[in-house]
Each structure stands twice: as C-alpha cells, then as structure tokens.
C-alpha positions as CSV (number, residue, x, y, z in Angstrom):
1,X,0.9,-13.0,14.9
2,X,0.1,-16.0,13.1
3,X,2.5,-17.1,10.2
4,X,0.2,-19.0,7.5
5,X,2.0,-20.7,4.6
6,X,0.6,-23.0,1.9
7,X,2.4,-26.2,2.4
8,X,1.1,-27.1,-1.3
9,X,4.1,-25.3,-2.7
10,X,6.4,-27.2,-0.4
11,X,8.4,-30.3,-1.6
12,X,9.4,-33.4,0.2
13,X,6.6,-33.2,2.7
14,X,7.3,-35.5,5.6
15,X,5.8,-36.4,9.0
16,X,7.2,-36.8,12.6
17,X,5.0,-37.8,15.8
18,X,6.4,-36.1,18.8
19,X,5.3,-35.9,22.7
20,X,6.1,-32.2,24.0
21,X,4.9,-31.5,27.4
22,X,2.0,-29.3,28.0
23,X,0.1,-30.6,24.5
24,X,-2.2,-33.4,23.8
25,X,-0.1,-36.2,22.7
26,X,0.9,-37.4,20.5
27,X,1.3,-34.6,18.1
28,X,2.1,-35.1,14.2
29,X,4.3,-32.6,12.8
30,X,4.2,-32.0,9.0
31,X,7.3,-30.0,7.2
32,X,8.8,-29.8,4.1
33,X,11.1,-27.8,2.2
34,X,10.8,-24.6,0.8
35,X,13.2,-21.6,-1.0
36,X,11.3,-18.6,-0.2
37,X,14.4,-17.4,2.3
38,X,17.0,-20.1,0.8
39,X,16.7,-23.9,1.5
40,X,14.2,-23.7,4.5
41,X,12.0,-26.2,6.4
42,X,8.4,-24.7,7.1
43,X,6.7,-26.8,10.0
44,X,3.5,-27.0,11.7
45,X,1.4,-29.5,14.2
46,X,-1.0,-31.3,11.4
47,X,-4.5,-29.6,12.1
48,X,-3.2,-26.3,12.5
49,X,-2.3,-23.2,10.4
50,X,0.5,-21.4,12.0
51,X,3.9,-22.2,10.4
52,X,7.1,-22.1,11.9
53,X,10.1,-21.5,9.5
54,X,13.8,-22.2,10.2
55,X,16.6,-22.4,7.7
56,X,17.5,-26.0,6.9
57,X,21.5,-25.7,7.6
58,X,20.2,-24.1,10.9
59,X,18.3,-26.9,12.1
60,X,20.7,-29.4,11.2
61,X,23.0,-27.4,13.1
62,X,21.3,-27.1,16.3
63,X,19.3,-30.3,16.1
64,X,22.4,-32.9,15.0
65,X,19.5,-33.8,12.4
66,X,17.3,-35.1,15.1
67,X,14.2,-32.9,13.8
68,X,11.8,-34.0,16.6
69,X,14.0,-32.7,19.4
70,X,13.7,-29.2,17.9
71,X,10.0,-29.6,17.6
72,X,9.2,-30.6,20.8
73,X,11.8,-27.8,22.5
74,X,9.7,-25.0,20.4
75,X,6.5,-26.4,21.2
76,X,7.0,-26.4,25.0
77,X,8.3,-23.1,25.0
78,X,5.2,-21.6,22.8
79,X,3.0,-23.8,25.0
80,X,4.1,-21.5,28.0
81,X,3.5,-18.4,26.1
82,X,0.1,-19.7,24.6
83,X,-0.8,-20.5,28.4
84,X,0.1,-17.0,29.5
85,X,-1.9,-15.5,26.9
86,X,-5.1,-17.6,27.8
87,X,-4.6,-16.3,31.6
88,X,-4.5,-12.7,30.2
89,X,-7.7,-13.5,28.5
90,X,-6.0,-13.4,24.8
91,X,-6.5,-9.6,24.5
92,X,-5.5,-9.0,20.9
93,X,-6.7,-10.4,17.6
94,X,-3.6,-11.9,16.7
95,X,-3.6,-13.9,20.1
96,X,-7.3,-15.1,19.5
97,X,-6.0,-16.6,16.0
98,X,-3.7,-18.8,18.1
99,X,-6.5,-19.7,20.4
100,X,-8.6,-20.8,17.7
101,X,-5.2,-22.7,16.2
102,X,-4.3,-24.4,19.4
103,X,-7.3,-24.6,21.6
104,X,-7.7,-28.4,21.2
105,X,-3.7,-29.0,21.3
106,X,-2.5,-27.3,24.4
107,X,-3.4,-28.4,27.9
C-alpha cells in the first residue's frame, strides 16, 4: 500500500537525478530529513506521492553516502514488481494507487 508523506514537514530537502533501468529517464528524486522514526530520509520520485523511508545511518552504511546508487537499486527492483502487477491487471485497490502514481514513469 502506498506510503504518502507530507514533504512540507521535512527539512534539508534536496534533489538527485538518476537513470534507473526500466524507467523513463532521467528521474529526479526528492529527499529530505524527518524525525518520525529517528533521523530518517524520506524520498520519492518527483511528481509522485509514494514515499520511501530509510534511516539515515542505514542509508549511509549501505550506500557509502552515494545515495543515487541506493535510489536506483530500489527503483529498479520496484519497477519489476510493478510490471508483475501490471501483467496481473492491478488486481487490488492499493495496486491501482501505484498504477496511477507511476504509469507515466515505468516502462
């Protein structure tokens, strides 16, 4: 189920341009810091509502502070799942929410 988050509550909002496979490129990622779960990055594809969440320390550890690599890997995996849902006809209401959000971004 999509996780929508109000980005107006975040601080230090930045953008990053990436080129993940299976997507209309380039994509702009917007991300900022929130404290809902401790120091955390909230990020999304600009123009969409679904928000991905990852603790800052975890992101720094797995990406060696190269956030674009993390964003790209997550979105490539997500696009595989999305295409499976599309092949199945977006059977559930939450899948249709993703369809509405990403239909112009995932090939």
